[in-house]
A tleap script that builds the chain and sets N, CA, C and O, in Angstrom:
source leaprc.protein.ff14SB
mol = sequence {
  NMET GLU THR VAL LYS PRO ASN GLU LEU PRO
  GLU VAL PHE CYS LYS ASN LEU LYS ALA ALA
  ARG MET ARG ALA GLY LEU SER GLN ARG ALA
  LEU ALA GLY LEU ILE GLY SER SER PRO ASN
  SER VAL VAL GLU TRP GLU ASN GLY LYS ALA
  SER PRO SER LEU THR THR VAL VAL ARG LEU
  ALA GLU ALA LEU LYS LEU SER PRO GLU MET
  LEU LEU THR ASN PHE GLY SER GLU MET LEU
  GLN PRO ILE SER CALA
}
set mol.1.N position { 44.883 161.438 56.343 }
set mol.1.CA position { 46.279 161.385 56.010 }
set mol.1.C position { 46.760 162.799 55.731 }
set mol.1.O position { 46.097 163.559 55.025 }
set mol.2.N position { 47.905 163.146 56.280 }
set mol.2.CA position { 48.472 164.474 56.088 }
set mol.2.C position { 49.071 164.588 54.691 }
set mol.2.O position { 49.761 163.683 54.222 }
set mol.3.N position { 48.799 165.701 54.042 }
set mol.3.CA position { 49.309 165.931 52.695 }
set mol.3.C position { 50.764 166.378 52.760 }
set mol.3.O position { 51.143 167.174 53.620 }
set mol.4.N position { 51.568 165.861 51.849 }
set mol.4.CA position { 52.971 166.257 51.750 }
set mol.4.C position { 53.090 167.313 50.666 }
set mol.4.O position { 52.589 167.129 49.557 }
set mol.5.N position { 53.752 168.420 50.983 }
set mol.5.CA position { 53.981 169.464 49.990 }
set mol.5.C position { 55.033 168.963 48.996 }
set mol.5.O position { 55.919 168.198 49.375 }
set mol.6.N position { 54.945 169.385 47.731 }
set mol.6.CA position { 55.894 168.897 46.720 }
set mol.6.C position { 57.358 169.044 47.116 }
set mol.6.O position { 58.156 168.147 46.847 }
set mol.7.N position { 57.728 170.157 47.749 }
set mol.7.CA position { 59.132 170.336 48.118 }
set mol.7.C position { 59.548 169.461 49.295 }
set mol.7.O position { 60.742 169.340 49.569 }
set mol.8.N position { 58.600 168.851 49.998 }
set mol.8.CA position { 58.910 167.958 51.114 }
set mol.8.C position { 58.994 166.503 50.676 }
set mol.8.O position { 59.505 165.662 51.415 }
set mol.9.N position { 58.498 166.198 49.484 }
set mol.9.CA position { 58.436 164.815 49.035 }
set mol.9.C position { 59.790 164.119 49.079 }
set mol.9.O position { 59.873 163.016 49.620 }
set mol.10.N position { 60.858 164.706 48.535 }
set mol.10.CA position { 62.133 163.996 48.586 }
set mol.10.C position { 62.578 163.667 50.010 }
set mol.10.O position { 63.077 162.572 50.267 }
set mol.11.N position { 62.400 164.606 50.931 }
set mol.11.CA position { 62.810 164.371 52.317 }
set mol.11.C position { 61.992 163.243 52.942 }
set mol.11.O position { 62.545 162.367 53.607 }
set mol.12.N position { 60.687 163.265 52.729 }
set mol.12.CA position { 59.809 162.225 53.271 }
set mol.12.C position { 60.178 160.871 52.674 }
set mol.12.O position { 60.296 159.881 53.397 }
set mol.13.N position { 60.359 160.827 51.359 }
set mol.13.CA position { 60.701 159.574 50.692 }
set mol.13.C position { 62.029 159.027 51.207 }
set mol.13.O position { 62.127 157.839 51.514 }
set mol.14.N position { 63.045 159.873 51.305 }
set mol.14.CA position { 64.374 159.432 51.763 }
set mol.14.C position { 64.295 158.808 53.145 }
set mol.14.O position { 64.829 157.725 53.386 }
set mol.15.N position { 63.628 159.501 54.042 }
set mol.15.CA position { 63.510 159.022 55.417 }
set mol.15.C position { 62.725 157.714 55.473 }
set mol.15.O position { 63.113 156.784 56.180 }
set mol.16.N position { 61.635 157.644 54.738 }
set mol.16.CA position { 60.799 156.441 54.747 }
set mol.16.C position { 61.507 155.254 54.107 }
set mol.16.O position { 61.403 154.131 54.600 }
set mol.17.N position { 62.224 155.491 53.017 }
set mol.17.CA position { 62.939 154.402 52.356 }
set mol.17.C position { 63.969 153.792 53.297 }
set mol.17.O position { 64.042 152.571 53.433 }
set mol.18.N position { 64.755 154.626 53.937 }
set mol.18.CA position { 65.786 154.117 54.850 }
set mol.18.C position { 65.152 153.379 56.024 }
set mol.18.O position { 65.606 152.297 56.393 }
set mol.19.N position { 64.106 153.958 56.611 }
set mol.19.CA position { 63.440 153.314 57.752 }
set mol.19.C position { 62.842 151.968 57.352 }
set mol.19.O position { 62.959 150.991 58.091 }
set mol.20.N position { 62.207 151.915 56.189 }
set mol.20.CA position { 61.587 150.667 55.728 }
set mol.20.C position { 62.646 149.613 55.433 }
set mol.20.O position { 62.465 148.440 55.760 }
set mol.21.N position { 63.738 150.021 54.823 }
set mol.21.CA position { 64.821 149.081 54.515 }
set mol.21.C position { 65.418 148.509 55.795 }
set mol.21.O position { 65.636 147.303 55.902 }
set mol.22.N position { 65.679 149.376 56.757 }
set mol.22.CA position { 66.260 148.922 58.022 }
set mol.22.C position { 65.278 148.035 58.777 }
set mol.22.O position { 65.664 147.020 59.356 }
set mol.23.N position { 64.017 148.421 58.766 }
set mol.23.CA position { 62.994 147.625 59.448 }
set mol.23.C position { 62.882 146.236 58.822 }
set mol.23.O position { 62.597 145.262 59.519 }
set mol.24.N position { 63.106 146.141 57.510 }
set mol.24.CA position { 63.059 144.855 56.805 }
set mol.24.C position { 64.349 144.054 56.998 }
set mol.24.O position { 64.432 142.896 56.590 }
set mol.25.N position { 65.348 144.673 57.620 }
set mol.25.CA position { 66.610 143.980 57.859 }
set mol.25.C position { 67.446 143.797 56.603 }
set mol.25.O position { 68.203 142.833 56.488 }
set mol.26.N position { 67.307 144.725 55.660 }
set mol.26.CA position { 68.031 144.630 54.395 }
set mol.26.C position { 69.161 145.652 54.324 }
set mol.26.O position { 69.022 146.782 54.793 }
set mol.27.N position { 70.267 145.246 53.739 }
set mol.27.CA position { 71.335 146.200 53.440 }
set mol.27.C position { 70.948 146.946 52.167 }
set mol.27.O position { 70.034 146.539 51.449 }
set mol.28.N position { 71.643 148.025 51.902 }
set mol.28.CA position { 71.390 148.761 50.662 }
set mol.28.C position { 71.677 147.866 49.460 }
set mol.28.O position { 70.956 147.912 48.463 }
set mol.29.N position { 72.723 147.057 49.552 }
set mol.29.CA position { 73.085 146.138 48.467 }
set mol.29.C position { 71.986 145.099 48.245 }
set mol.29.O position { 71.631 144.800 47.105 }
set mol.30.N position { 71.450 144.549 49.339 }
set mol.30.CA position { 70.395 143.532 49.225 }
set mol.30.C position { 69.135 144.118 48.593 }
set mol.30.O position { 68.525 143.495 47.724 }
set mol.31.N position { 68.747 145.315 49.029 }
set mol.31.CA position { 67.562 145.952 48.451 }
set mol.31.C position { 67.782 146.227 46.964 }
set mol.31.O position { 66.894 145.991 46.146 }
set mol.32.N position { 68.955 146.720 46.625 }
set mol.32.CA position { 69.268 146.984 45.218 }
set mol.32.C position { 69.144 145.704 44.393 }
set mol.32.O position { 68.615 145.727 43.282 }
set mol.33.N position { 69.627 144.603 44.930 }
set mol.33.CA position { 69.532 143.327 44.223 }
set mol.33.C position { 68.094 142.894 44.005 }
set mol.33.O position { 67.763 142.336 42.958 }
set mol.34.N position { 67.238 143.145 44.983 }
set mol.34.CA position { 65.831 142.755 44.862 }
set mol.34.C position { 65.097 143.518 43.766 }
set mol.34.O position { 64.156 143.000 43.163 }
set mol.35.N position { 65.527 144.740 43.513 }
set mol.35.CA position { 64.821 145.555 42.508 }
set mol.35.C position { 65.598 145.690 41.199 }
set mol.35.O position { 65.149 146.369 40.276 }
set mol.36.N position { 66.758 145.046 41.118 }
set mol.36.CA position { 67.546 145.116 39.890 }
set mol.36.C position { 68.200 146.460 39.662 }
set mol.36.O position { 68.278 146.943 38.532 }
set mol.37.N position { 68.675 147.068 40.753 }
set mol.37.CA position { 69.325 148.370 40.662 }
set mol.37.C position { 70.706 148.272 41.299 }
set mol.37.O position { 71.091 147.216 41.800 }
set mol.38.N position { 71.443 149.365 41.278 }
set mol.38.CA position { 72.771 149.358 41.892 }
set mol.38.C position { 72.685 149.826 43.344 }
set mol.38.O position { 71.811 150.619 43.693 }
set mol.39.N position { 73.596 149.331 44.193 }
set mol.39.CA position { 73.630 149.811 45.579 }
set mol.39.C position { 73.838 151.326 45.649 }
set mol.39.O position { 73.302 151.984 46.541 }
set mol.40.N position { 74.610 151.880 44.716 }
set mol.40.CA position { 74.831 153.330 44.710 }
set mol.40.C position { 73.530 154.096 44.513 }
set mol.40.O position { 73.355 155.178 45.074 }
set mol.41.N position { 72.619 153.546 43.723 }
set mol.41.CA position { 71.324 154.207 43.523 }
set mol.41.C position { 70.557 154.274 44.833 }
set mol.41.O position { 69.980 155.311 45.163 }
set mol.42.N position { 70.544 153.176 45.583 }
set mol.42.CA position { 69.837 153.157 46.870 }
set mol.42.C position { 70.449 154.189 47.808 }
set mol.42.O position { 69.722 154.911 48.491 }
set mol.43.N position { 71.771 154.267 47.850 }
set mol.43.CA position { 72.454 155.261 48.688 }
set mol.43.C position { 72.022 156.669 48.276 }
set mol.43.O position { 71.710 157.495 49.133 }
set mol.44.N position { 72.002 156.943 46.982 }
set mol.44.CA position { 71.617 158.275 46.499 }
set mol.44.C position { 70.168 158.600 46.825 }
set mol.44.O position { 69.864 159.736 47.188 }
set mol.45.N position { 69.267 157.630 46.703 }
set mol.45.CA position { 67.860 157.867 47.037 }
set mol.45.C position { 67.710 158.157 48.522 }
set mol.45.O position { 66.990 159.079 48.905 }
set mol.46.N position { 68.387 157.374 49.368 }
set mol.46.CA position { 68.272 157.577 50.820 }
set mol.46.C position { 68.872 158.906 51.256 }
set mol.46.O position { 68.435 159.487 52.249 }
set mol.47.N position { 69.869 159.390 50.524 }
set mol.47.CA position { 70.521 160.656 50.873 }
set mol.47.C position { 69.940 161.858 50.134 }
set mol.47.O position { 70.425 162.977 50.296 }
set mol.48.N position { 68.906 161.635 49.327 }
set mol.48.CA position { 68.267 162.728 48.607 }
set mol.48.C position { 69.085 163.282 47.460 }
set mol.48.O position { 68.817 164.388 46.992 }
set mol.49.N position { 70.069 162.545 47.001 }
set mol.49.CA position { 70.919 162.995 45.891 }
set mol.49.C position { 70.292 162.688 44.533 }
set mol.49.O position { 70.662 163.286 43.523 }
set mol.50.N position { 69.341 161.752 44.515 }
set mol.50.CA position { 68.652 161.374 43.276 }
set mol.50.C position { 67.248 160.922 43.639 }
set mol.50.O position { 66.971 160.589 44.791 }
set mol.51.N position { 66.373 160.914 42.658 }
set mol.51.CA position { 64.996 160.456 42.859 }
set mol.51.C position { 64.715 159.296 41.910 }
set mol.51.O position { 65.047 159.367 40.727 }
set mol.52.N position { 64.105 158.230 42.423 }
set mol.52.CA position { 63.775 157.104 41.553 }
set mol.52.C position { 62.542 157.414 40.706 }
set mol.52.O position { 61.756 158.302 41.036 }
set mol.53.N position { 62.388 156.677 39.624 }
set mol.53.CA position { 61.181 156.803 38.805 }
set mol.53.C position { 60.002 156.222 39.580 }
set mol.53.O position { 60.188 155.512 40.568 }
set mol.54.N position { 58.807 156.524 39.131 }
set mol.54.CA position { 57.613 155.980 39.774 }
set mol.54.C position { 57.617 154.452 39.702 }
set mol.54.O position { 57.221 153.782 40.656 }
set mol.55.N position { 58.061 153.909 38.584 }
set mol.55.CA position { 58.152 152.454 38.440 }
set mol.55.C position { 59.088 151.875 39.493 }
set mol.55.O position { 58.803 150.825 40.068 }
set mol.56.N position { 60.198 152.551 39.745 }
set mol.56.CA position { 61.155 152.079 40.748 }
set mol.56.C position { 60.581 152.204 42.149 }
set mol.56.O position { 60.828 151.342 42.993 }
set mol.57.N position { 59.820 153.258 42.414 }
set mol.57.CA position { 59.168 153.391 43.724 }
set mol.57.C position { 58.243 152.196 43.957 }
set mol.57.O position { 58.197 151.652 45.060 }
set mol.58.N position { 57.517 151.793 42.934 }
set mol.58.CA position { 56.624 150.632 43.051 }
set mol.58.C position { 57.445 149.374 43.325 }
set mol.58.O position { 57.064 148.564 44.170 }
set mol.59.N position { 58.564 149.199 42.624 }
set mol.59.CA position { 59.432 148.030 42.861 }
set mol.59.C position { 59.993 148.042 44.283 }
set mol.59.O position { 60.041 147.007 44.947 }
set mol.60.N position { 60.414 149.212 44.739 }
set mol.60.CA position { 60.924 149.331 46.109 }
set mol.60.C position { 59.849 148.926 47.111 }
set mol.60.O position { 60.108 148.159 48.038 }
set mol.61.N position { 58.650 149.444 46.918 }
set mol.61.CA position { 57.545 149.127 47.828 }
set mol.61.C position { 57.268 147.626 47.834 }
set mol.61.O position { 57.077 147.037 48.898 }
set mol.62.N position { 57.245 147.008 46.665 }
set mol.62.CA position { 57.005 145.564 46.591 }
set mol.62.C position { 58.107 144.789 47.307 }
set mol.62.O position { 57.821 143.840 48.038 }
set mol.63.N position { 59.356 145.181 47.106 }
set mol.63.CA position { 60.479 144.500 47.751 }
set mol.63.C position { 60.418 144.639 49.267 }
set mol.63.O position { 60.820 143.735 50.000 }
set mol.64.N position { 59.911 145.782 49.732 }
set mol.64.CA position { 59.820 146.052 51.169 }
set mol.64.C position { 58.473 145.628 51.751 }
set mol.64.O position { 58.215 145.817 52.940 }
set mol.65.N position { 57.613 145.051 50.900 }
set mol.65.CA position { 56.284 144.577 51.305 }
set mol.65.C position { 55.433 145.699 51.899 }
set mol.65.O position { 54.804 145.555 52.947 }
set mol.66.N position { 55.443 146.830 51.175 }
set mol.66.CA position { 54.674 148.019 51.558 }
set mol.66.C position { 53.900 148.517 50.349 }
set mol.66.O position { 54.153 148.100 49.219 }
set mol.67.N position { 52.960 149.408 50.598 }
set mol.67.CA position { 52.327 150.102 49.478 }
set mol.67.C position { 53.223 151.296 49.130 }
set mol.67.O position { 53.920 151.811 50.006 }
set mol.68.N position { 53.218 151.741 47.885 }
set mol.68.CA position { 54.024 152.907 47.523 }
set mol.68.C position { 53.718 154.132 48.389 }
set mol.68.O position { 54.614 154.918 48.697 }
set mol.69.N position { 52.450 154.289 48.780 }
set mol.69.CA position { 52.112 155.466 49.592 }
set mol.69.C position { 52.833 155.465 50.934 }
set mol.69.O position { 53.057 156.529 51.512 }
set mol.70.N position { 53.198 154.297 51.435 }
set mol.70.CA position { 53.946 154.241 52.697 }
set mol.70.C position { 55.329 154.876 52.534 }
set mol.70.O position { 55.884 155.405 53.497 }
set mol.71.N position { 55.875 154.827 51.349 }
set mol.71.CA position { 57.179 155.446 51.099 }
set mol.71.C position { 57.062 156.932 50.781 }
set mol.71.O position { 58.028 157.679 50.938 }
set mol.72.N position { 55.899 157.360 50.339 }
set mol.72.CA position { 55.753 158.714 49.802 }
set mol.72.C position { 55.007 159.701 50.691 }
set mol.72.O position { 54.904 160.876 50.340 }
set mol.73.N position { 54.486 159.259 51.831 }
set mol.73.CA position { 53.653 160.150 52.647 }
set mol.73.C position { 54.132 160.262 54.087 }
set mol.73.O position { 54.899 159.431 54.575 }
set mol.74.N position { 53.662 161.308 54.752 }
set mol.74.CA position { 53.951 161.459 56.180 }
set mol.74.C position { 53.306 160.346 56.983 }
set mol.74.O position { 53.827 159.956 58.028 }
set mol.75.N position { 52.176 159.826 56.512 }
set mol.75.CA position { 51.539 158.693 57.182 }
set mol.75.C position { 52.520 157.534 57.235 }
set mol.75.O position { 52.631 156.852 58.254 }
set mol.76.N position { 53.229 157.312 56.137 }
set mol.76.CA position { 54.243 156.268 56.108 }
set mol.76.C position { 55.323 156.525 57.131 }
set mol.76.O position { 55.807 155.586 57.763 }
set mol.77.N position { 55.714 157.783 57.312 }
set mol.77.CA position { 56.736 158.125 58.301 }
set mol.77.C position { 56.310 157.706 59.695 }
set mol.77.O position { 57.113 157.184 60.469 }
set mol.78.N position { 55.047 157.935 60.011 }
set mol.78.CA position { 54.538 157.563 61.332 }
set mol.78.C position { 54.523 156.049 61.507 }
set mol.78.O position { 54.862 155.543 62.577 }
set mol.79.N position { 54.132 155.330 60.467 }
set mol.79.CA position { 54.014 153.876 60.549 }
set mol.79.C position { 55.370 153.177 60.564 }
set mol.79.O position { 55.472 152.051 61.053 }
set mol.80.N position { 56.404 153.814 60.044 }
set mol.80.CA position { 57.716 153.187 59.940 }
set mol.80.C position { 58.639 153.524 61.101 }
set mol.80.O position { 59.814 153.157 61.087 }
set mol.81.N position { 58.113 154.223 62.113 }
set mol.81.CA position { 58.928 154.535 63.281 }
set mol.81.C position { 59.340 153.247 63.982 }
set mol.81.O position { 58.590 152.271 63.975 }
set mol.82.N position { 60.526 153.236 64.589 }
set mol.82.CA position { 60.945 152.036 65.317 }
set mol.82.C position { 59.941 151.681 66.405 }
set mol.82.O position { 59.330 152.557 67.016 }
set mol.83.N position { 59.784 150.397 66.633 }
set mol.83.CA position { 58.869 149.917 67.671 }
set mol.83.C position { 59.559 150.070 69.017 }
set mol.83.O position { 60.677 149.589 69.203 }
set mol.84.N position { 58.888 150.748 69.968 }
set mol.84.CA position { 59.472 150.938 71.299 }
set mol.84.C position { 59.347 149.661 72.112 }
set mol.84.O position { 58.379 148.909 71.994 }
set mol.85.N position { 60.347 149.445 72.930 }
set mol.85.CA position { 60.328 148.252 73.790 }
set mol.85.C position { 59.570 148.538 75.060 }
set mol.85.O position { 59.441 147.661 75.914 }
savepdb mol mol.pdb
quit
């Protein structure tokens, strides 16, 4: 697994969160409801304007049926790519 540098973590997380949410067929509002957060928080996390707590990352992963590492690593980025037809 490729290591993510600390300054790359927010970018990797943002991209992975959005890809995982879309792949799960969830709106930002629906995902927020599943984890007990506001839709604005999900928007901010996906846009890199804010970072969730570790507890929230775990809740996000559970809601998206992923391991937290899938949201936090480059390996997750590779696995969450759209499936080609």
